[in-house]
C-alpha positions in Angstrom: 2.3 -19.1 16.5 2.6 -22.0 14.1 4.6 -22.1 10.9 3.8 -24.5 8.1 6.1 -25.1 5.1 4.7 -26.3 1.9 6.0 -26.9 -1.6 2.6 -28.2 -3.0 1.4 -26.1 -5.9 -1.9 -24.3 -5.3 -1.9 -22.4 -8.5 -3.3 -22.3 -12.0 -0.3 -23.3 -14.1 0.6 -21.6 -17.3 3.1 -22.2 -20.1 6.7 -21.4 -19.4 8.0 -18.1 -20.7 5.0 -15.8 -19.9 7.1 -14.0 -17.2 9.3 -12.7 -20.0 6.4 -11.3 -21.9 6.2 -8.1 -19.8 8.6 -5.2 -20.1 11.8 -6.4 -18.4 13.0 -2.9 -17.8 9.8 -1.5 -16.2 10.6 0.3 -12.9 9.6 -1.8 -9.9 7.1 -1.0 -7.3 7.7 -3.9 -4.9 5.3 -3.1 -2.0 2.6 -0.8 -0.7 3.5 2.9 -1.4 6.4 1.8 -3.5 9.1 1.5 -0.8 9.8 0.8 2.9 9.5 4.5 3.8 5.9 4.5 2.4 6.5 7.7 0.4 4.4 6.8 -2.7 6.8 8.4 -5.2 7.3 6.9 -8.7 10.6 7.2 -10.5 10.3 10.7 -11.9 12.4 9.9 -14.9 10.5 6.7 -15.9 6.9 7.1 -14.8 3.9 7.4 -17.1 2.5 10.9 -17.3 -1.2 10.9 -18.1 -1.9 14.1 -19.8 -4.9 13.3 -21.9 -7.6 10.6 -22.1 -5.7 7.4 -21.3 -5.8 4.0 -23.1 -6.9 0.9 -21.3 -4.0 -1.5 -21.4 -6.3 -4.1 -20.1 -8.9 -5.0 -17.5 -8.8 -8.1 -15.4 -11.9 -9.5 -13.5 -10.9 -11.0 -10.1 -14.4 -12.0 -9.2 -14.5 -10.0 -6.0 -14.1 -6.5 -4.7 -10.5 -5.2 -5.0 -9.1 -2.9 -2.2 -5.5 -4.4 -2.2 -3.0 -2.3 -4.1 -0.7 -3.7 -6.7 3.0 -4.5 -6.5 4.9 -4.8 -9.7 8.3 -6.5 -10.0 10.1 -7.7 -13.3 6.9 -6.9 -15.3 4.6 -9.0 -13.1 1.7 -7.4 -11.2 0.7 -9.0 -7.9 -2.7 -8.0 -6.3 -5.3 -9.5 -4.0 -9.1 -9.6 -4.1 -12.0 -10.4 -1.9 -12.4 -13.5 -4.0 -10.0 -15.0 -1.7 -7.0 -15.1 -4.0 -3.8 -13.4 -4.8 -3.3 -12.9 -8.6 -0.1 -12.7 -10.5 -0.7 -11.0 -13.9 1.5 -10.0 -16.9 1.7 -6.2 -16.4 1.7 -5.5 -20.1 -1.2 -7.7 -21.1 -3.2 -8.4 -18.0 -2.8 -12.2 -18.7 -3.1 -14.3 -15.6 0.0 -16.2 -14.7 -1.2 -17.9 -11.5 -3.5 -17.4 -8.6 -3.0 -18.5 -5.0 -6.1 -19.4 -3.0 -6.5 -18.3 0.6 -9.2 -18.8 3.3 -10.5 -15.3 3.6 -10.8 -12.0 1.8 -7.5 -10.4 0.8 -7.5 -6.7 1.5 -3.8 -6.1 2.2 -1.3 -5.3 -0.4 1.6 -7.8 -1.2 5.3 -7.1 -1.0 7.6 -8.7 -3.4 11.3 -9.2 -2.4 14.1 -11.6 -3.4 11.7 -13.8 -5.4 9.0 -14.2 -2.7 5.6 -12.6 -2.4 4.5 -11.8 1.1 1.0 -11.0 2.2 -1.8 -11.6 4.9 -5.4 -12.6 4.5 -8.6 -12.5 6.4 -8.1 -16.1 7.5 -5.6 -15.3 10.4 -2.6 -16.3 8.3 0.4 -14.7 6.8 1.9 -16.2 3.6 5.0 -16.3 1.6 4.8 -17.8 -2.0 7.2 -18.1 -4.8 6.9 -15.1 -7.1 7.4 -17.1 -10.3 5.2 -20.1 -9.6 2.8 -19.2 -6.8 4.0 -22.2 -4.8 3.6 -21.7 -1.0 6.9 -21.5 0.8 5.7 -20.9 4.3 2.6 -19.8 6.2 2.3 -18.4 9.8 -0.9 -18.7 11.9 -1.6 -15.6 13.8 -4.1 -14.7 16.5 -7.8 -14.2 15.9 -9.0 -10.9 14.3 -8.6 -11.4 10.5 -6.9 -8.7 8.7 -3.3 -7.8 8.5 -1.6 -4.7 7.3 0.5 -4.6 4.1 4.1 -5.8 4.9 7.4 -4.0 4.7 10.4 -6.2 4.0 13.9 -4.9 5.1 17.2 -6.8 5.5 15.7 -10.2 5.6 12.8 -9.3 8.0 9.1 -8.9 7.2 7.2 -6.3 9.4 3.4 -6.0 9.5 0.5 -5.4 11.9 -2.5 -7.6 12.5 -6.0 -7.3 13.9 -4.9 -9.5 16.8 -3.3 -6.2 18.1 0.3 -7.3 17.4 3.2 -5.9 15.3 5.1 -8.8 13.9 8.7 -9.2 12.8 9.3 -12.5 10.9 12.3 -14.0 9.3 11.7 -13.5 5.5 13.1 -16.9 4.5 11.6 -19.1 7.1 8.6 -17.2 8.7 10.2 -17.7 12.2 9.1 -15.1 14.7 11.8 -12.6 15.6 9.7 -10.4 17.9 6.1 -9.2 18.4 4.9 -6.1 20.0 1.4 -5.7 21.5 -0.7 -2.5 21.0 -4.0 -1.6 22.5 -6.2 -2.6 19.5 -6.1 -4.0 16.0 -3.8 -2.8 13.3 -4.5 -2.0 9.7 -1.8 0.7 9.3 1.2 -0.6 7.4 4.7 -0.1 8.8 7.3 2.3 7.5 10.9 1.4 8.3 13.7 3.9 8.3 17.0 4.3 10.3 16.5 1.0 12.3 13.0 2.0 13.4 9.6 0.6 12.5 6.8 3.2 12.5 3.2 2.0 12.6 -0.2 3.2 13.7 -2.9 1.3 15.7 -6.6 1.6 16.1 -5.8 2.4 19.7 -4.9 5.8 18.4 -1.2 5.8 18.8 1.7 6.0 16.4 4.4 3.7 17.5 8.2 3.8 16.9 9.8 0.4 17.5 13.3 -0.8 17.4 13.6 -2.8 14.1 15.9 -5.4 15.7 14.2 -6.0 19.0 10.7 -4.6 18.9 11.4 -2.4 21.9 9.3 0.7 22.0 11.3 3.9 21.5 8.3 6.3 21.7 4.6 6.6 20.9 2.4 9.6 20.0 -1.3 9.6 21.0 -3.9 11.1 18.7 -7.7 11.6 19.4 -8.8 8.9 17.1 -8.0 5.4 15.6 -5.1 5.3 13.1 -5.8 3.4 9.9 -3.4 5.6 7.8 0.1 4.3 7.2 3.0 6.6 8.2 5.4 7.9 5.7 9.0 8.8 6.6 11.1 11.6 5.0 13.8 14.0 6.0 13.7 13.1 9.7 9.9 13.4 10.0 7.1 10.9 10.2 3.7 11.9 8.7 0.5 10.0 9.4 -3.2 10.6 9.4 -5.8 9.9 12.1 -9.5 9.4 12.3 -9.6 12.5 14.5 -9.5 14.5 11.2 -5.7 15.6 11.5 -2.6 14.8 9.6 0.4 14.7 12.1 4.1 15.5 11.5 6.4 14.3 14.3 10.2 14.0 14.6 11.2 10.6 13.7 13.9 10.6 16.5 11.7 11.2 19.6 8.0 11.6 18.4 8.0 15.4 19.2 5.0 17.0 17.4 6.0 19.4 14.8 2.6 20.4 13.4 -0.8 19.0 12.6 -3.1 19.8 9.7 -6.8 19.8 10.2 -8.8 18.3 7.4 -12.1 18.1 9.4 -12.9 14.4 8.8 -11.2 11.1 9.0 -7.8 10.6 7.2 -7.7 6.9 6.2 -5.6 7.7 3.2 -1.8 7.4 3.7 0.4 10.5 3.0 2.7 10.8 0.0 5.9 12.8 0.5 7.7 14.4 -2.4 9.8 17.6 -2.9 8.8 19.1 0.4 5.0 18.5 -0.1 2.6 16.1 1.4 -0.4 14.8 -0.6 -3.2 13.1 1.3 -6.9 12.5 1.0 -9.7 12.7 3.5 -13.3 11.6 4.1 -14.1 15.2 3.3 -13.8 14.2 -0.3 -10.7 16.5 -0.8 -7.1 15.7 -1.8 -4.7 18.1 -0.1 -1.3 19.3 -0.9 0.5 20.5 2.3 3.8 22.1 2.9 5.9 19.5 4.6 7.8 22.0 6.8 5.0 24.1 8.0 1.9 22.1 7.7 0.1 24.8 5.7 -2.2 23.9 2.8 -0.9 24.6 -0.7 -4.0 23.5 -2.5 -7.0 21.3 -2.0 -9.0 19.6 -4.8 -12.6 18.4 -4.4 -12.9 14.8 -5.5 -16.6 14.6 -4.5 -16.3 11.4 -2.5 -14.3 10.1 0.5 -10.7 9.4 -0.4 -9.7 6.1 1.2 -6.8 5.3 -1.1 -3.3 6.9 -0.9 -2.1 9.0 -3.8 1.0 8.2 -5.9 3.0 11.0 -7.6 5.1 11.2 -10.7 7.0 14.2 -12.1 3.8 16.2 -13.0 0.9 14.2 -11.8 -0.9 13.1 -8.6 -2.9 9.8 -9.1 -5.7 8.8 -6.8 -9.2 7.2 -6.7 -12.3 8.4 -5.0 -15.6 7.1 -3.6 -17.3 9.1 -6.4 -16.5 6.3 -8.8 -13.7 8.0 -10.7 -10.0 7.8 -11.0 -8.0 11.0 -11.1 -4.8 12.3 -12.5 -4.2 15.8 -11.0 -1.7 18.6 -11.8 0.8 18.4 -9.0 1.3 22.2 -8.9 -2.3 23.3 -8.7 -4.4 20.1 -7.9 -6.5 20.7 -11.1 -7.9 17.4 -12.5 -6.2 16.8 -15.8 -7.6 13.3 -16.5 -10.7 11.8 -15.0 -11.5 8.1 -15.7 -15.0 6.9 -15.0 -14.9 3.6 -13.2 -18.4 3.4 -11.8 -17.6 2.2 -8.3 -15.4 3.0 -5.3 -11.7 3.2 -6.1 -10.1 2.6 -2.8 -6.9 1.0 -3.8 -3.6 3.1 -4.0 -2.3 3.3 -7.5 1.0 1.9 -8.8 2.9 4.0 -11.3 5.7 2.6 -13.5 7.2 3.4 -16.9 4.6 1.0 -18.5 1.4 2.3 -17.0 -0.8 3.2 -14.0 -2.4 0.3 -12.2 -5.2 0.1 -9.6 -8.3 -1.9 -8.6 -11.8 -1.0 -7.7 -15.0 -2.3 -6.1 -16.0 -3.4 -9.6 -13.8 -6.5 -9.0 -11.5 -5.4 -11.8 -7.8 -4.5 -11.8 -7.1 -1.8 -14.4 -4.0 -1.0 -16.4 -3.9 2.5 -18.0 -1.3 3.8 -20.5 -0.7 7.3 -21.9 -2.2 7.5 -25.4 
């Protein structure tokens, strides 16, 4: 592994002061699924509740398919595109602040911590750039394979998986490697970190629990299909989907299987955990609400297209996109669609929900900001 440090700007420069234009008090969503436990829960007291036809705050054209999910910190939205760039936008207006060019498509979602943006691209590299300026701070060359998973940043360490089959732990300030762990196949699943343990799935069909400090394996659970879904951790349990068509609940301490829920087709979507319920989509086209303790279905809602993205929840709503070309706001209690926004293309990104709006991307190449009317 080689690390390169650079302070040469590779951005589109804008006038000073734009970063103050977005709402300074907006709740942050600094990484994929909102936090290092991957629970996908917005601040219930602050989050936007779409209860009627929403207003478009803005639309921003990236010039390429968008499957990366947005991170929002201090009123700035960060999101990648297949146009080989990471974009920083004013979350209130959609105005471009800067863009950072990479050598391959950018599917993974960024993490923004302590003034740096961390992300990988399909050029076998992992980057850290300055959140305010887009200036590169360091870059690490990985093994061949292309894509990396969305990173989790905890206590000065960046954790992520890559298609070169490795789980990496890097020093967040320098990019220096702290450890790596080899799995049996490429990794697109994003890590969840809880209680000194890194939980991550692999296309080899296993869910791994690794010591966060050393990378030593604590346990693994084998499923009957590749794992693209990212695990979520809550209340001593780890929840993850598999391409074998099941959602698994296992004990975080030792990997003991508690239950598995049969959806019938691949679960690429990552589970959201809130108030004793699990929300997850499947290639069946359904979004499911499942009792976190028993694994029994509470409701299912037909979204008419494979659900690749991961839902986000607020106090009364579940937000998720579908391959049917729509973006949905569902009633949390019943699964009834309350708001349906026609996008016209696959919506595979996972939405980000703050007090200012609901944000997501689509295969249209656009990033969208929605607000309550």
